[in-house]
ZAZA-818437 format. One record per residue (C-alpha): residue number from 1; residue in three letters; z, x, y. Coordinates in steps of 0.05 Angstrom, whole numbers. Layout:
REM ZAZA-818437
(NUM "ALA" (Z X Y)) ...
REM end
This chain:
REM ZAZA-818437
(1 "MET" (-2 0 -2)) (2 "LYS" (12 54 49)) (3 "ASN" (-50 91 35)) (4 "MET" (-87 21 45)) (5 "SER" (-49 13 115)) (6 "LYS" (-70 84 136)) (7 "ALA" (-146 68 114)) (8 "LEU" (-141 0 156)) (9 "THR" (-108 36 214)) (10 "SER" (-165 87 214)) (11 "ILE" (-218 34 214)) (12 "ILE" (-186 -2 272)) (13 "VAL" (-180 58 315)) (14 "CYS" (-253 79 301)) (15 "GLY" (-278 9 316)) (16 "THR" (-249 13 388)) (17 "LEU" (-274 82 401)) (18 "SER" (-345 104 414)) (19 "SER" (-341 153 363)) (20 "CYS" (-299 173 302)) (21 "SER" (-331 241 293)) (22 "SER" (-274 286 325)) (23 "VAL" (-224 241 285)) (24 "ILE" (-260 254 221)) (25 "SER" (-276 325 236)) (26 "THR" (-201 343 250)) (27 "ALA" (-182 308 187)) (28 "GLN" (-234 348 151)) (29 "GLN" (-207 410 176)) (30 "ASN" (-137 401 157)) (31 "THR" (-150 386 90)) (32 "PRO" (-156 448 45)) (33 "LEU" (-217 446 0)) (34 "ALA" (-199 458 -74)) (35 "ALA" (-215 520 -108)) (36 "PRO" (-268 512 -163)) (37 "THR" (-237 516 -233)) (38 "TYR" (-288 571 -256)) (39 "GLN" (-298 637 -213)) (40 "GLU" (-357 683 -221)) (41 "ASN" (-320 728 -269)) (42 "TRP" (-315 734 -350)) (43 "GLN" (-242 723 -347)) (44 "SER" (-246 660 -308)) (45 "LEU" (-303 630 -343)) (46 "ALA" (-270 645 -411)) (47 "LYS" (-219 586 -392)) (48 "HIS" (-284 541 -419)) (49 "GLN" (-280 517 -488)) (50 "ALA" (-346 545 -517)) (51 "ALA" (-355 493 -574)) (52 "PRO" (-329 422 -554)) (53 "THR" (-311 378 -608)) (54 "TRP" (-371 332 -601)) (55 "PHE" (-415 397 -609)) (56 "GLN" (-380 418 -671)) (57 "ASP" (-388 345 -700)) (58 "ALA" (-464 339 -684)) (59 "LYS" (-496 394 -732)) (60 "LEU" (-565 375 -716)) (61 "GLY" (-606 377 -654)) (62 "ILE" (-681 371 -641)) (63 "TYR" (-722 406 -588)) (64 "LEU" (-797 416 -571)) (65 "HIS" (-846 471 -552)) (66 "TRP" (-891 430 -508)) (67 "GLY" (-927 460 -451)) (68 "ILE" (-992 486 -425)) (69 "TYR" (-993 538 -484)) (70 "SER" (-1007 474 -524)) (71 "VAL" (-1077 465 -492)) (72 "PRO" (-1113 527 -527)) (73 "ALA" (-1072 512 -593)) (74 "PHE" (-1090 581 -615)) (75 "GLY" (-1044 636 -644)) (76 "SER" (-973 615 -617)) (77 "GLU" (-939 596 -555)) (78 "TRP" (-944 673 -538)) (79 "TYR" (-1021 656 -521)) (80 "PRO" (-1010 660 -444)) (81 "ARG" (-986 735 -457)) (82 "ASN" (-1032 756 -513)) (83 "MET" (-1096 733 -485)) (84 "HIS" (-1094 791 -436)) (85 "PHE" (-1090 845 -493)) (86 "LYS" (-1156 869 -518)) (87 "GLY" (-1155 878 -593)) (88 "ARG" (-1110 817 -600)) (89 "LYS" (-1142 755 -639)) (90 "GLU" (-1121 712 -576)) (91 "HIS" (-1162 756 -528)) (92 "LYS" (-1223 747 -572)) (93 "HIS" (-1214 673 -580)) (94 "HIS" (-1207 665 -502)) (95 "LEU" (-1269 705 -485)) (96 "ALA" (-1308 667 -539)) (97 "THR" (-1280 600 -517)) (98 "TYR" (-1267 605 -445)) (99 "GLY" (-1299 663 -416)) (100 "GLU" (-1276 726 -379)) (101 "LEU" (-1202 726 -354)) (102 "SER" (-1225 737 -285)) (103 "GLU" (-1259 672 -286)) (104 "PHE" (-1212 631 -328)) (105 "GLY" (-1140 649 -331)) (106 "TYR" (-1076 611 -358)) (107 "HIS" (-1070 571 -297)) (108 "ASP" (-1136 539 -312)) (109 "PHE" (-1108 507 -373)) (110 "VAL" (-1059 465 -328)) (111 "PRO" (-1112 409 -313)) (112 "MET" (-1128 404 -388)) (113 "PHE" (-1053 390 -399)) (114 "LYS" (-1058 312 -391)) (115 "GLY" (-1005 291 -441)) (116 "GLU" (-1039 224 -440)) (117 "TYR" (-1003 199 -504)) (118 "PHE" (-933 225 -482)) (119 "ASP" (-885 167 -501)) (120 "PRO" (-810 189 -488)) (121 "VAL" (-784 128 -518)) (122 "ALA" (-817 138 -583)) (123 "TRP" (-799 212 -589)) (124 "ALA" (-726 193 -574)) (125 "LYS" (-729 140 -630)) (126 "LEU" (-764 190 -676)) (127 "PHE" (-707 240 -666)) (128 "LYS" (-652 189 -674)) (129 "GLN" (-685 170 -738)) (130 "ALA" (-686 242 -761)) (131 "GLY" (-611 249 -756)) (132 "ALA" (-608 289 -689)) (133 "LYS" (-545 280 -644)) (134 "PHE" (-576 317 -585)) (135 "ALA" (-648 334 -564)) (136 "GLY" (-688 358 -508)) (137 "PRO" (-746 399 -480)) (138 "VAL" (-763 475 -472)) (139 "THR" (-753 460 -403)) (140 "GLU" (-787 525 -381)) (141 "HIS" (-823 575 -429)) (142 "HIS" (-838 647 -413)) (143 "ASP" (-901 623 -382)) (144 "GLY" (-868 599 -312)) (145 "PHE" (-890 523 -319)) (146 "ALA" (-832 477 -306)) (147 "MET" (-830 412 -344)) (148 "TRP" (-793 374 -292)) (149 "ASP" (-804 351 -222)) (150 "SER" (-787 418 -184)) (151 "GLU" (-788 430 -111)) (152 "LEU" (-783 505 -122)) (153 "THR" (-856 514 -155)) (154 "PRO" (-919 470 -153)) (155 "TRP" (-927 494 -225)) (156 "ASN" (-888 433 -249)) (157 "SER" (-901 374 -293)) (158 "MET" (-898 322 -239)) (159 "ASP" (-947 352 -192)) (160 "LYS" (-1000 382 -242)) (161 "GLY" (-1018 369 -312)) (162 "PRO" (-989 304 -338)) (163 "LYS" (-963 288 -268)) (164 "VAL" (-898 262 -305)) (165 "ASP" (-826 286 -299)) (166 "VAL" (-821 303 -374)) (167 "THR" (-751 327 -368)) (168 "GLY" (-726 269 -331)) (169 "ALA" (-768 218 -377)) (170 "LEU" (-732 248 -442)) (171 "LYS" (-662 253 -412)) (172 "LYS" (-670 176 -398)) (173 "ALA" (-696 159 -467)) (174 "ILE" (-656 210 -505)) (175 "THR" (-584 188 -477)) (176 "ALA" (-608 113 -487)) (177 "GLN" (-608 129 -560)) (178 "GLY" (-539 152 -555)) (179 "MET" (-558 227 -561)) (180 "LYS" (-531 283 -521)) (181 "PHE" (-586 324 -477)) (182 "ILE" (-602 393 -485)) (183 "THR" (-649 435 -440)) (184 "THR" (-675 507 -459)) (185 "PHE" (-698 562 -416)) (186 "HIS" (-739 618 -435)) (187 "HIS" (-757 643 -364)) (188 "SER" (-718 710 -363)) (189 "LYS" (-778 743 -384)) (190 "ASN" (-825 712 -329)) (191 "LEU" (-812 764 -279)) (192 "GLN" (-864 823 -278)) (193 "ARG" (-822 886 -296)) (194 "TYR" (-873 931 -319)) (195 "ASN" (-876 1007 -314)) (196 "LYS" (-930 1039 -275)) (197 "THR" (-944 1083 -336)) (198 "GLU" (-922 1079 -407)) (199 "ASN" (-851 1097 -425)) (200 "ALA" (-825 1140 -480)) (201 "GLN" (-840 1084 -530)) (202 "GLY" (-912 1078 -507)) (203 "GLU" (-896 1009 -472)) (204 "ARG" (-917 990 -399)) (205 "PHE" (-907 916 -406)) (206 "GLY" (-853 910 -460)) (207 "ARG" (-801 878 -406)) (208 "THR" (-851 825 -377)) (209 "TYR" (-888 766 -405)) (210 "TYR" (-953 772 -367)) (211 "PRO" (-984 842 -366)) (212 "TYR" (-1009 871 -301)) (213 "PHE" (-1080 885 -306)) (214 "GLU" (-1125 894 -242)) (215 "GLY" (-1173 835 -235)) (216 "THR" (-1135 788 -277)) (217 "PRO" (-1094 725 -249)) (218 "PRO" (-1022 759 -262)) (219 "ALA" (-1045 816 -215)) (220 "SER" (-1064 766 -159)) (221 "THR" (-1024 766 -95)) (222 "ASP" (-1037 695 -85)) (223 "PRO" (-969 666 -67)) (224 "GLU" (-979 603 -107)) (225 "LEU" (-1002 642 -169)) (226 "ALA" (-944 685 -161)) (227 "LEU" (-901 634 -174)) (228 "LEU" (-933 621 -244)) (229 "TYR" (-940 691 -259)) (230 "GLY" (-878 722 -240)) (231 "ASN" (-907 770 -190)) (232 "MET" (-860 777 -136)) (233 "PRO" (-796 822 -113)) (234 "GLU" (-741 820 -163)) (235 "ASP" (-686 800 -118)) (236 "GLU" (-730 735 -94)) (237 "TRP" (-745 724 -165)) (238 "ASN" (-672 729 -188)) (239 "GLU" (-645 679 -132)) (240 "ASN" (-700 628 -125)) (241 "ILE" (-730 624 -193)) (242 "TRP" (-686 644 -247)) (243 "PHE" (-618 616 -215)) (244 "GLY" (-655 562 -172)) (245 "LYS" (-692 530 -229)) (246 "LEU" (-628 526 -270)) (247 "LYS" (-587 498 -210)) (248 "GLU" (-644 447 -201)) (249 "VAL" (-641 423 -271)) (250 "ILE" (-570 419 -273)) (251 "ASP" (-565 379 -210)) (252 "SER" (-621 335 -229)) (253 "TYR" (-612 318 -303)) (254 "GLN" (-537 340 -319)) (255 "PRO" (-556 368 -385)) (256 "ASP" (-503 370 -443)) (257 "ILE" (-529 438 -465)) (258 "VAL" (-561 493 -432)) (259 "TRP" (-593 540 -486)) (260 "PHE" (-622 611 -470)) (261 "ASP" (-678 645 -506)) (262 "SER" (-674 725 -512)) (263 "TRP" (-684 776 -457)) (264 "LEU" (-624 741 -412)) (265 "ASN" (-597 816 -410)) (266 "GLN" (-654 830 -362)) (267 "VAL" (-626 783 -313)) (268 "PRO" (-571 822 -272)) (269 "GLU" (-501 803 -295)) (270 "ARG" (-479 774 -228)) (271 "TYR" (-529 721 -229)) (272 "ARG" (-509 704 -302)) (273 "LYS" (-438 696 -277)) (274 "LYS" (-466 656 -221)) (275 "PHE" (-502 608 -267)) (276 "ALA" (-445 603 -314)) (277 "ALA" (-390 584 -258)) (278 "TYR" (-443 532 -227)) (279 "TYR" (-459 496 -290)) (280 "LEU" (-384 491 -312)) (281 "ASN" (-360 471 -246)) (282 "GLU" (-410 415 -239)) (283 "ALA" (-395 391 -308)) (284 "LYS" (-319 391 -288)) (285 "LYS" (-337 345 -228)) (286 "LEU" (-372 301 -277)) (287 "ASN" (-317 305 -331)) (288 "LYS" (-369 327 -380)) (289 "GLU" (-356 380 -439)) (290 "VAL" (-421 421 -435)) (291 "VAL" (-444 476 -479)) (292 "ILE" (-478 546 -458)) (293 "ILE" (-515 576 -519)) (294 "ARG" (-542 649 -519)) (295 "LYS" (-587 686 -565)) (296 "GLN" (-570 759 -553)) (297 "ASN" (-504 800 -531)) (298 "ASP" (-518 772 -460)) (299 "LEU" (-460 724 -452)) (300 "PRO" (-390 730 -479)) (301 "LEU" (-374 690 -534)) (302 "SER" (-309 674 -498)) (303 "PHE" (-347 617 -469)) (304 "SER" (-410 614 -503)) (305 "VAL" (-440 597 -570)) (306 "ASP" (-480 646 -607)) (307 "ASP" (-553 631 -633)) (308 "LEU" (-589 665 -692)) (309 "GLU" (-665 654 -688)) (310 "LYS" (-696 636 -752)) (311 "SER" (-641 669 -789)) (312 "ARG" (-568 653 -806)) (313 "LYS" (-499 677 -831)) (314 "ASN" (-483 690 -904)) (315 "HIS" (-413 675 -889)) (316 "ILE" (-370 628 -855)) (317 "GLY" (-365 643 -778)) (318 "GLN" (-303 649 -745)) (319 "GLN" (-329 611 -688)) (320 "PRO" (-380 553 -684)) (321 "TRP" (-448 584 -684)) (322 "MET" (-524 559 -684)) (323 "THR" (-591 572 -710)) (324 "ASP" (-655 552 -682)) (325 "GLU" (-713 537 -735)) (326 "THR" (-779 506 -730)) (327 "ILE" (-808 454 -772)) (328 "SER" (-874 495 -774)) (329 "LYS" (-885 560 -818)) (330 "GLY" (-923 598 -759)) (331 "SER" (-923 585 -688)) (332 "TRP" (-866 543 -647)) (333 "SER" (-921 506 -609)) (334 "TYR" (-976 464 -636)) (335 "THR" (-1038 505 -662)) (336 "GLU" (-1096 482 -700)) (337 "ASN" (-1083 481 -774)) (338 "LEU" (-1004 488 -765)) (339 "ARG" (-970 491 -833)) (340 "VAL" (-913 449 -837)) (341 "LYS" (-849 461 -883)) (342 "LYS" (-826 415 -937)) (343 "ALA" (-766 363 -914)) (344 "GLN" (-721 391 -970)) (345 "ASP" (-728 458 -944)) (346 "VAL" (-712 442 -876)) (347 "LEU" (-653 401 -902)) (348 "HIS" (-625 456 -950)) (349 "VAL" (-624 503 -887)) (350 "LEU" (-585 449 -848)) (351 "ILE" (-537 445 -905)) (352 "ASP" (-526 515 -913)) (353 "VAL" (-516 527 -840)) (354 "VAL" (-466 472 -836)) (355 "SER" (-422 497 -896)) (356 "LYS" (-417 562 -848)) (357 "ASN" (-394 530 -789)) (358 "GLY" (-462 524 -753)) (359 "THR" (-507 474 -722)) (360 "MET" (-581 473 -730)) (361 "LEU" (-632 467 -674)) (362 "LEU" (-694 446 -706)) (363 "ASN" (-761 453 -664)) (364 "VAL" (-815 406 -663)) (365 "SER" (-892 420 -638)) (366 "PRO" (-931 365 -602)) (367 "LYS" (-1002 367 -588)) (368 "ALA" (-1027 378 -517)) (369 "ASN" (-1037 301 -511)) (370 "GLY" (-968 285 -527)) (371 "ILE" (-974 262 -601)) (372 "ILE" (-926 292 -653)) (373 "PRO" (-971 300 -715)) (374 "LYS" (-954 254 -772)) (375 "ASN" (-943 312 -817)) (376 "GLN" (-883 334 -775)) (377 "GLN" (-859 263 -770)) (378 "ALA" (-860 253 -841)) (379 "VAL" (-812 317 -849)) (380 "LEU" (-765 289 -796)) (381 "LEU" (-757 220 -827)) (382 "LYS" (-754 245 -901)) (383 "MET" (-696 290 -874)) (384 "GLY" (-667 231 -831)) (385 "GLY" (-668 185 -890)) (386 "TRP" (-626 230 -927)) (387 "LEU" (-578 239 -873)) (388 "GLU" (-569 160 -864)) (389 "LYS" (-546 158 -935)) (390 "TYR" (-507 220 -945)) (391 "GLY" (-495 243 -873)) (392 "GLU" (-417 237 -883)) (393 "ALA" (-422 309 -918)) (394 "ILE" (-456 339 -856)) (395 "TYR" (-431 302 -794)) (396 "ALA" (-358 313 -763)) (397 "THR" (-345 358 -823)) (398 "ARG" (-312 429 -820)) (399 "PRO" (-321 490 -869)) (400 "TRP" (-278 495 -929)) (401 "TYR" (-246 559 -952)) (402 "THR" (-311 579 -981)) (403 "PHE" (-383 560 -960)) (404 "GLY" (-406 554 -1030)) (405 "GLU" (-428 583 -1095)) (406 "GLY" (-495 593 -1134)) (407 "PRO" (-546 647 -1147)) (408 "THR" (-586 650 -1084)) (409 "LYS" (-564 693 -1030)) (410 "GLU" (-586 701 -957)) (411 "PRO" (-602 766 -926)) (412 "GLU" (-564 804 -873)) (413 "GLY" (-590 809 -806)) (414 "HIS" (-613 767 -745)) (415 "PHE" (-688 749 -720)) (416 "LYS" (-709 824 -742)) (417 "ASN" (-704 801 -815)) (418 "HIS" (-732 726 -804)) (419 "LYS" (-788 740 -854)) (420 "GLU" (-739 751 -908)) (421 "PHE" (-698 689 -892)) (422 "ALA" (-765 647 -892)) (423 "LYS" (-772 668 -968)) (424 "VAL" (-705 641 -986)) (425 "GLN" (-711 583 -1038)) (426 "TYR" (-648 541 -1060)) (427 "ASN" (-643 505 -1124)) (428 "ALA" (-593 456 -1155)) (429 "GLN" (-547 512 -1179)) (430 "ASP" (-533 527 -1108)) (431 "ILE" (-474 487 -1081)) (432 "ARG" (-448 484 -1007)) (433 "TYR" (-380 456 -987)) (434 "THR" (-353 419 -927)) (435 "THR" (-287 381 -915)) (436 "LYS" (-267 321 -874)) (437 "LYS" (-197 292 -874)) (438 "GLU" (-174 285 -945)) (439 "ALA" (-240 301 -975)) (440 "ILE" (-283 359 -994)) (441 "TYR" (-360 348 -1006)) (442 "ALA" (-400 394 -1057)) (443 "THR" (-473 383 -1038)) (444 "PHE" (-520 409 -1093)) (445 "LEU" (-586 433 -1061)) (446 "GLY" (-624 398 -1112)) (447 "ALA" (-610 348 -1167)) (448 "PRO" (-563 376 -1226)) (449 "THR" (-582 355 -1295)) (450 "GLY" (-555 288 -1314)) (451 "ASN" (-495 280 -1365)) (452 "GLN" (-488 356 -1366)) (453 "ALA" (-422 380 -1346)) (454 "ILE" (-417 432 -1291)) (455 "THR" (-357 471 -1268)) (456 "LEU" (-343 486 -1192)) (457 "GLN" (-314 552 -1196)) (458 "ALA" (-293 549 -1122)) (459 "PHE" (-232 505 -1145)) (460 "ALA" (-209 555 -1197)) (461 "THR" (-132 562 -1187)) (462 "ALA" (-141 638 -1177)) (463 "LYS" (-189 628 -1118)) (464 "LEU" (-159 568 -1082)) (465 "PRO" (-115 588 -1021)) (466 "HIS" (-68 532 -1038)) (467 "SER" (-59 482 -1096)) (468 "ILE" (-93 419 -1087)) (469 "SER" (-87 348 -1122)) (470 "ILE" (-147 313 -1134)) (471 "THR" (-146 230 -1140)) (472 "GLU" (-223 214 -1150)) (473 "VAL" (-292 245 -1154)) (474 "THR" (-350 202 -1133)) (475 "ALA" (-432 215 -1126)) (476 "LEU" (-455 191 -1058)) (477 "GLY" (-508 140 -1074)) (478 "SER" (-484 124 -1141)) (479 "ASN" (-437 68 -1175)) (480 "GLU" (-430 105 -1237)) (481 "LYS" (-364 133 -1253)) (482 "ILE" (-360 209 -1248)) (483 "LYS" (-318 246 -1306)) (484 "TRP" (-282 304 -1283)) (485 "LEU" (-226 355 -1301)) (486 "LEU" (-189 407 -1256)) (487 "ASN" (-156 465 -1291)) (488 "ASP" (-144 537 -1277)) (489 "ASN" (-221 552 -1286)) (490 "GLY" (-245 502 -1234)) (491 "LEU" (-268 434 -1229)) (492 "THR" (-312 410 -1282)) (493 "ILE" (-350 343 -1266)) (494 "THR" (-408 309 -1301)) (495 "PRO" (-465 285 -1260)) (496 "PRO" (-492 213 -1272)) (497 "ALA" (-550 207 -1322)) (498 "GLN" (-599 183 -1271)) (499 "THR" (-622 229 -1214)) (500 "ILE" (-593 204 -1149)) (501 "ASP" (-636 248 -1100)) (502 "ALA" (-682 303 -1117)) (503 "MET" (-669 335 -1048)) (504 "ALA" (-596 347 -1050)) (505 "THR" (-543 306 -1091)) (506 "VAL" (-467 300 -1062)) (507 "PHE" (-407 295 -1093)) (508 "LYS" (-343 276 -1060)) (509 "ILE" (-277 300 -1081)) (510 "LYS" (-219 262 -1059)) (511 "LEU" (-155 293 -1044)) (512 "ALA" (-83 268 -1048)) (513 "ALA" (-56 258 -979)) (514 "ASN" (-7 313 -957)) 
REM end
């Protein structure tokens, strides 16, 4: 009541004066500004919880490599760079298809990127059906083209190409489906940081996406082209382009996750701190729990989540982590004759990742016209169908004391070993464990032989961290009563006679309440 009276008094006084500006100004001057929660230093930023509960529960996200590079649909999403190097297949293709680089540069593909069939609502529904809990676009790849309505560059999807605010349209559609929204940034390599001569490793353009060759568009001094090709002073680019674009997306779309591709280490540390503090403080204002995801050792894990590209851990991670995988066997962006993985192979990677305290971000590759090819949709829907039936063994689970057992082992390493990870094929002898409340889930990566007893050695008395009491074992998707026996050697179960699901079979082991 006192505050209301004070407010009314102010209104009355202001109404009798010619101006209230001096009164308001004085009041503002006497009111100290609250210090932001996060300061631009690692110690302050460490107060942020890197992986909030919603993220740990989500397990599966989907994003899209869709942009100007989808137009040539040749090689990979690195076509914009590789087209400049003589001897590369992209260079030969470009000359044969479009002509000399001096006559047809990467920017000339922009009007051809029409996205005429782009349907954000249909995309969002597909991602929901696939079982994703968060989704969003590659907001900007290395190529310098912003997939949102940007005021910082004319090279954006609203002013050129499809003439649509792609990020805004997806934000609206994805959140309407109840999913969180992710924006991914790959633009740290866009600035031209080339050496005048080759360095000791024989590299001249190793630190930059676009190479500088006289007579080609990346070497142009045209101020508009410079905004696409990253040909500008480093200080200007760091402030107005790298940080500026992040700030613009944060302010306009309030993403729940900001994910960074490699080469973030090339951005000065003070700008990385500046971004993190700004994003976290803006989220605090909105009472949002947000996530920052990095791919290399370029942000402290005290407040960010580690991402392993096309690879994964072969043990349970002490902290939540993520892998980004693609639905294809080749390029991340759409190319002609793009090969697509089997749904069960994608699902098996997800199950393995979740058992080790991880989350999977799965990439999809739409065509330049905005259509997601049917073979990619089929994989998403088949995986989503499994998750709809058996998702209780995935969503909102946590690792057990061991991730699993079985003959198949993952290699060591990160992306440098991604070809070896791609060769991994699981089978029904491989079992992955998760837990939730008073239950342990044993997921077979295939269909175990019916009526043939199997002993889960993880339940052996000598291996268990503490004794357990099992009350029931059921097979998700089957009404058949499961025979089981727990002894010192482990938990022996007998699968149903009929195969439940050929992709993966889940047994729920109920424990007595503590």
